[in-house]
MARVOMAR-502836 format. One record per residue (C-alpha): residue in three letters; x, y, z. Coordinates in steps of 0.05 Angstrom, whole numbers, padded with zeros to 5 digits, always signed. Layout:
N
ALAXYZ...
***
This chain:
425
MET-00007+00001+00001GLN+00026+00071-00018PRO+00041+00110+00053ARG-00002+00178+00060GLY+00027+00240+00026GLN+00065+00209-00027SER+00052+00225-00093VAL+00005+00190-00135MET-00016+00184-00202GLY-00037+00259-00240LEU-00089+00277-00295LEU-00031+00291-00348THR+00000+00218-00331PHE-00067+00186-00333MET-00078+00214-00402ARG-00017+00188-00425ARG-00033+00128-00402ALA-00097+00119-00441LEU-00068+00141-00495THR-00027+00081-00492TYR-00087+00035-00484TRP-00126+00064-00543ARG-00060+00065-00595PRO-00078-00016-00608TYR-00148+00015-00631ARG-00126+00079-00668VAL-00170+00067-00728GLN-00231+00074-00688ALA-00203+00131-00646VAL-00195+00168-00713LEU-00261+00146-00734ILE-00293+00174-00671VAL-00259+00235-00676VAL-00299+00244-00738ALA-00366+00226-00715MET-00351+00273-00658LEU-00327+00336-00717LEU-00395+00324-00751GLN-00433+00318-00684GLN-00392+00383-00666ALA-00408+00423-00736PHE-00483+00407-00728ASN-00480+00440-00653THR-00436+00505-00686PHE-00479+00510-00749LEU-00553+00514-00704ALA-00519+00567-00658LEU-00495+00618-00724SER-00561+00599-00765LEU-00602+00642-00707LYS-00565+00708-00727LEU-00579+00689-00807ILE-00654+00673-00784ILE-00668+00732-00748ASP-00629+00796-00778THR-00639+00765-00849ALA-00696+00718-00858LEU-00748+00745-00812ALA-00719+00818-00815ASP-00728+00812-00898ALA-00790+00762-00896ASP-00740+00724-00938GLY-00786+00654-00939VAL-00741+00617-00989LEU-00680+00635-00946LEU-00718+00620-00885VAL-00734+00537-00909ARG-00665+00531-00941ILE-00634+00546-00868LEU-00696+00499-00843ALA-00678+00441-00898ALA-00607+00451-00875LEU-00617+00440-00806ALA-00662+00381-00814GLY-00609+00345-00857GLY-00555+00364-00810PHE-00598+00339-00750VAL-00600+00269-00785VAL-00525+00267-00800ALA-00513+00289-00717VAL-00564+00227-00694LEU-00519+00182-00738ALA-00458+00210-00717ASN-00481+00210-00647LEU-00495+00127-00654SER-00431+00111-00688VAL-00384+00149-00629ASP-00426+00105-00573TYR-00421+00042-00614LEU-00345+00049-00628THR-00334+00077-00553ALA-00365+00018-00517ARG-00334-00029-00570ALA-00264-00006-00566GLY-00275+00002-00487ALA-00288-00066-00484ASN-00228-00090-00517ILE-00184-00043-00472LEU-00215-00072-00412ASN-00203-00144-00434ASP-00133-00125-00455LEU-00122-00101-00378ARG-00144-00162-00346LEU-00105-00199-00388LYS-00047-00163-00373MET-00056-00163-00301PHE-00073-00243-00300SER-00021-00259-00341HIS+00023-00215-00293LEU-00004-00250-00238GLN+00018-00317-00263ARG+00088-00293-00268LEU+00090-00276-00197SER+00128-00323-00139MET+00086-00357-00089ASP+00118-00293-00036PHE+00068-00245-00067PHE+00013-00293-00059SER+00028-00307+00016HIS+00031-00241+00031ALA-00030-00211-00018LYS-00108-00209+00010THR-00150-00247-00044GLY-00206-00193-00041ASN-00145-00143-00045VAL-00126-00180-00107VAL-00194-00190-00141ALA-00213-00111-00124HIS-00167-00096-00190PHE-00213-00137-00236SER-00276-00111-00204SER-00280-00037-00167ASP-00216-00011-00199LEU-00232-00035-00265ALA-00304-00002-00271ASP-00267+00061-00248ILE-00218+00057-00297GLU-00274+00036-00356LYS-00311+00101-00338GLY-00247+00146-00341LEU-00210+00108-00411THR-00283+00110-00447SER-00342+00147-00430ARG-00314+00207-00392LEU-00254+00208-00448SER-00303+00210-00498ASP-00339+00269-00463ALA-00284+00298-00461LEU-00254+00300-00526LEU-00320+00324-00545SER-00319+00384-00506LEU-00242+00403-00522ILE-00273+00397-00600GLY-00331+00444-00583LEU-00283+00488-00547VAL-00230+00491-00601VAL-00286+00504-00659ASN-00332+00550-00620VAL-00284+00602-00582PRO-00259+00630-00640LEU-00329+00637-00671LEU-00342+00675-00608PHE-00288+00726-00634LEU-00313+00733-00693LEU-00384+00745-00678GLU-00373+00797-00619TRP-00299+00804-00596ARG-00325+00846-00544LEU-00365+00798-00508ALA-00320+00739-00525LEU-00259+00774-00487VAL-00306+00783-00424SER-00329+00705-00438MET-00253+00680-00433VAL-00246+00708-00364ALA-00269+00645-00347LEU-00219+00602-00367PRO-00166+00612-00315LEU-00221+00614-00259MET-00231+00543-00293MET-00154+00532-00295LEU-00154+00559-00211GLY-00201+00509-00188ALA-00177+00446-00227ARG-00110+00465-00208ALA-00125+00471-00135PHE-00163+00421-00114THR-00141+00351-00165PRO-00079+00339-00131ARG-00122+00325-00064ALA-00168+00297-00099SER-00120+00245-00130ARG-00093+00224-00068ALA-00158+00219-00036ASN-00185+00169-00085TYR-00126+00131-00086GLN-00133+00124-00007LEU-00206+00101-00018LYS-00185+00052-00064GLN-00134+00022-00019ALA-00187+00018+00032GLN-00245-00015-00010GLY-00183-00077-00027GLN-00172-00080+00038PHE-00248-00085+00061ALA-00254-00136-00001SER-00206-00173+00036THR-00239-00170+00098VAL-00308-00195+00072HIS-00270-00255+00037GLU-00236-00279+00101HIS-00299-00277+00140VAL-00341-00320+00087ARG-00282-00367+00082GLY-00272-00373+00159GLN-00342-00378+00182PRO-00336-00448+00209VAL-00280-00421+00260ILE-00326-00357+00280LYS-00382-00398+00301VAL-00341-00459+00334PHE-00307-00409+00372GLY-00372-00359+00377LEU-00333-00300+00342GLN-00389-00271+00309ASP-00385-00206+00360PHE-00314-00200+00352ALA-00320-00205+00274LEU-00381-00153+00277ALA-00336-00102+00315ARG-00284-00111+00278PHE-00331-00105+00211GLN-00361-00039+00239GLN-00293-00010+00252GLN-00268-00018+00188LEU-00336+00011+00164VAL-00313+00072+00192HIS-00254+00085+00169LEU-00277+00061+00098GLY-00338+00115+00107ARG-00284+00170+00125ASP-00241+00153+00059THR-00303+00163+00019VAL-00326+00224+00042ARG-00260+00257+00035ALA-00247+00225-00031ASN-00317+00242-00060PHE-00319+00322-00032PHE-00245+00337-00063THR-00271+00303-00124LEU-00337+00342-00130LEU-00299+00412-00105VAL-00259+00403-00166GLY-00313+00412-00209THR-00361+00457-00170ALA-00302+00506-00153SER-00295+00512-00236SER-00360+00510-00257LEU-00378+00564-00220GLY-00337+00613-00246VAL-00360+00596-00317LEU-00434+00608-00293LEU-00415+00672-00265VAL-00379+00698-00337GLN-00431+00673-00377LEU-00476+00724-00334VAL-00428+00782-00338ALA-00431+00771-00420LEU-00500+00769-00419GLY-00520+00829-00387THR-00459+00861-00426GLY-00482+00835-00494ALA-00556+00856-00468LEU-00532+00926-00457LEU-00492+00930-00526ALA-00559+00909-00564LEU-00598+00963-00525HIS-00562+01022-00548GLY-00559+00989-00629ARG-00480+00969-00621LEU-00509+00891-00625THR-00558+00868-00667VAL-00613+00824-00642GLY-00594+00757-00686ALA-00524+00766-00666LEU-00533+00767-00588VAL-00579+00701-00602ALA-00527+00672-00635PHE-00468+00695-00585THR-00513+00671-00526SER-00528+00602-00562LEU-00456+00592-00577LEU-00433+00611-00509SER-00480+00565-00477SER-00446+00509-00515VAL-00378+00533-00496ASN-00402+00539-00427LYS-00436+00467-00424ASP-00366+00432-00457ALA-00336+00477-00401TYR-00379+00452-00344SER-00375+00379-00380LEU-00304+00378-00372THR-00300+00409-00293LYS-00365+00376-00269LYS-00360+00311-00303VAL-00304+00289-00335VAL-00247+00316-00288PRO-00276+00284-00223SER-00288+00221-00257LEU-00216+00219-00289ILE-00196+00227-00224THR-00223+00172-00193ALA-00197+00128-00249THR-00128+00144-00235GLY-00148+00112-00164GLY-00159+00059-00200LEU-00107+00054-00246GLN-00052+00076-00197ARG-00071+00007-00160MET-00062-00031-00229GLU+00004-00008-00240ASP+00027-00015-00170LEU-00001-00097-00175LEU+00039-00091-00244ALA+00110-00064-00216GLN+00108-00131-00166ARG+00165-00161-00193PRO+00183-00240-00179ARG+00224-00259-00130VAL+00249-00336-00167VAL+00265-00327-00236ASP+00305-00360-00291ALA+00375-00355-00285PRO+00403-00326-00349GLY+00419-00390-00388ALA+00386-00438-00349GLN+00376-00510-00376PRO+00313-00552-00373LEU+00320-00608-00321PRO+00340-00679-00343ARG+00293-00735-00320LEU+00308-00751-00241ALA+00349-00810-00239ARG+00395-00805-00182GLU+00378-00758-00119ILE+00342-00707-00083ARG+00392-00664-00034PHE+00392-00606+00009ALA+00460-00591+00022ASP+00471-00550+00081VAL+00400-00505+00067THR+00388-00449+00106PHE+00320-00409+00092SER+00279-00341+00113TYR+00209-00320+00092THR+00221-00249+00129GLY+00299-00248+00134ASP+00280-00234+00215ARG+00290-00303+00229LEU+00314-00370+00207HIS+00253-00421+00188LEU+00303-00478+00166ASP+00374-00473+00196HIS+00428-00512+00152ILE+00387-00574+00142SER+00420-00626+00100PHE+00385-00691+00065THR+00384-00738+00006ILE+00326-00773-00016PRO+00358-00824-00068ALA+00312-00845-00139GLY+00246-00887-00108ALA+00252-00876-00038MET+00193-00859+00000ALA+00205-00799+00042ALA+00154-00768+00098PHE+00166-00705+00134VAL+00134-00700+00212GLY+00134-00647+00260PRO+00093-00598+00283SER+00063-00536+00259GLY+00123-00486+00234ALA+00177-00543+00240GLY+00189-00529+00165LYS+00161-00592+00127SER+00118-00543+00080THR+00179-00499+00071ILE+00222-00554+00046LEU+00169-00574-00009GLY+00160-00496-00027LEU+00244-00495-00029LEU+00235-00565-00072THR+00182-00545-00119ARG+00225-00472-00122PHE+00173-00436-00096TYR+00226-00402-00060ASP+00300-00395-00069VAL+00346-00413-00013THR+00377-00361+00036THR+00444-00404+00031GLY+00454-00480+00012ALA+00435-00507-00047VAL+00376-00558-00067THR+00403-00600-00125ILE+00370-00655-00168ASP+00423-00705-00195GLY+00474-00647-00177HIS+00432-00595-00213ASP+00419-00539-00172LEU+00350-00516-00176ARG+00374-00442-00196ARG+00412-00467-00254ILE+00351-00496-00285THR+00285-00475-00325GLN+00223-00473-00274ALA+00178-00504-00322SER+00218-00560-00329LEU+00228-00573-00260ARG+00149-00568-00239ALA+00132-00616-00306GLN+00162-00669-00256ILE+00135-00658-00195GLY+00066-00683-00175VAL+00030-00658-00119
***
């Protein structure tokens, strides 16, 4: 578990990781971008058409022009609907493939990890990587990433058009951008840390539930129900505290930014109304500017209130996934390791010393030989080292000092696959 206060994954790092996971599906990504451009083109045309309708078609009573504009809007609507459906389908398809890639990546990595990892890892916490963590990652890598891209396209297209329509109102509106960035910059690091800690707490909670379900025979036989319930309630208190903290900071990122956006929208609307009142701005231009500004603010609001909080939540799940992938096996095949020939003579433990933790010895200078064809039994109380000997023989662990050999071949110099192919458990 990552210590509290240590730096965790930020939004920019998350976005770089997201691009990496999307790279195998670049064709679908390009099609999604094209479809989004069509969607945004219709939204922009709809806003700009208001100026043409009010200032020209209605003012001049030009019915032909009005019909042409409405027909173009109808055709654009059909194209926008098809584009929207395409974006949803392609995003869902790519998202499913990306999630399966991540599942396969984690599962394959688990197969390579040594037994020391599984002896310390809690089952519920490992399972949480494939359930709750991936659920948040899925939202961040697919739907919210799609929302972010659509909003960014809208801002890139519509902000310059605001200046073309009325540069004075556009300047007032741009004051929202630094306000939006200030809110995100102030609370995003805290929200990222809080969400990572929440994910860790959820993993621990899942482990507790798993342990108590499997341990019900022991709990009932020894009457430990009250103890188990008290421990569970205590963990709920800590989980609730982490949940409140993570959700509060996450929502605060969006709230601080969106309030600034809404404030500037009111200022721009009031300024535009005054310009129109004094004849410096046509009614059509004011309506078109207001409609376009609403689209800009909607995109900004979507980024700050919906996208950024979801991405922050996803960073916690992705950080935990990368923590798992950062685990390295302690037992690996040595460079140049050779396959083990078929057992012919003996198994030998030569002055073997071993410790699981390094704090105390679990085997202390053990030596014995088992000839081929012989039967051997290891007898002793719990903790005497019976399972440890079998763990060393199967090379789940490597000896601290000494050597375990088969027909003179040190197990550390042969491949694990060839060793275990000759072992039955």
